[in-house]
C-alpha positions in Angstrom: -0.3 0.1 0.1 1.3 3.2 -0.8 2.2 5.9 1.6 3.0 9.7 0.9 4.9 11.7 2.5 4.6 15.2 1.4 7.5 17.4 0.5 9.4 20.4 3.0 9.9 23.8 2.3 13.6 24.9 3.4 15.3 28.3 3.2 18.5 28.8 2.0 20.9 31.7 2.9 23.6 32.2 0.3 27.0 34.2 1.5 28.4 36.1 -1.3 32.3 37.4 -0.7 31.4 41.1 -0.9 29.5 40.3 2.5 26.0 40.5 1.1 23.5 37.5 1.7 20.5 36.1 0.0 18.0 34.1 0.8 15.6 31.5 -1.4 13.0 29.5 -0.6 13.1 25.6 -2.0 10.6 23.5 -2.1 12.1 19.8 -1.9 9.7 17.2 -3.3 7.8 14.4 -1.5 8.2 10.6 -1.2 6.2 7.5 -1.8 7.3 4.3 0.2 5.6 1.0 -0.2 4.2 -0.8 2.9 2.9 -4.5 2.5 -0.9 -5.1 4.0 -2.7 -8.3 3.9 -6.4 -8.9 2.8 -8.8 -12.0 3.1 -10.3 -12.9 0.1 -13.2 -15.3 0.1 -14.3 -17.5 -3.0 -18.2 -18.2 -3.1 -19.4 -20.6 -6.1 -22.9 -22.2 -7.5 -23.4 -24.9 -9.7 -26.7 -25.9 -11.5 -27.0 -29.4 -13.0 -30.2 -29.4 -15.0 -31.5 -32.6 -15.7 -34.6 -34.3 -17.8 -37.0 -35.0 -15.6 -38.5 -37.9 -17.6 -35.1 -39.8 -17.7 -35.1 -39.7 -13.8 -38.3 -40.9 -13.5 -39.0 -43.6 -16.4 -35.0 -45.0 -16.5 -34.1 -44.2 -12.9 -30.9 -42.7 -14.6 -29.7 -38.8 -14.5 -29.7 -37.6 -18.2 -27.8 -33.8 -17.8 -29.2 -31.2 -20.1 -27.5 -28.1 -18.8 -24.7 -27.2 -16.4 -23.9 -23.9 -15.0 -21.0 -23.1 -13.0 -20.2 -19.5 -11.4 -17.8 -18.6 -8.7 -17.0 -15.2 -7.1 -13.9 -13.7 -5.2 -14.3 -10.8 -2.7 -13.8 -9.7 0.8 -17.6 -10.8 1.7 -17.3 -14.5 3.5 -21.3 -14.6 3.8 -22.7 -16.7 0.9 -26.3 -15.3 1.8 -25.3 -12.0 0.6 -23.3 -13.2 -2.3 -25.9 -15.8 -3.5 -27.8 -13.1 -5.7 -25.2 -12.0 -7.6 -24.2 -15.6 -8.5 -27.6 -16.2 -9.6 -28.1 -13.1 -11.8 -24.4 -13.9 -13.6 -26.2 -17.8 -14.2 -29.5 -16.8 -15.6 -27.9 -14.3 -18.1 -26.9 -17.5 -20.1 -29.3 -19.8 -18.6 -29.5 -23.2 -20.9 -27.2 -21.8 -23.5 -24.1 -23.5 -24.4 -21.5 -21.0 -24.4 -18.6 -23.2 -25.0 -16.2 -21.0 -23.2 -15.8 -19.5 -19.8 -17.5 -16.0 -19.5 -16.7 -13.4 -17.2 -19.1 -11.3 -15.9 -18.9 -7.8 -13.7 -21.6 -8.0 -11.2 -22.1 -4.7 -9.4 -23.8 -4.1 -6.1 -25.4 -0.7 -7.1 -26.7 -0.2 -11.0 -25.3 3.3 -10.7 -21.9 2.5 -10.1 
């Protein structure tokens, strides 16, 4: 994490050989140092397995029609607060064969 220290102002007096002095004010630059810090990041995940109901009833086997997998990383450890965001991202492509991983950014507030 960066920590900025502002610069200082110094007064410099210059003495000349004839005995006169002059004064100058100089601004020295600030500096930035970096200190380590630690944060906890949690991963929440949600997996959908959509089955064909007839295959389960009639043949007693599970025919999977669609699988949807979502995960989210944040500093929030409470899955109850994250589940709505995971559901929202899932339903945007519900039932589709996207053929690839899709990244979705879901914000807490729509005006951000």
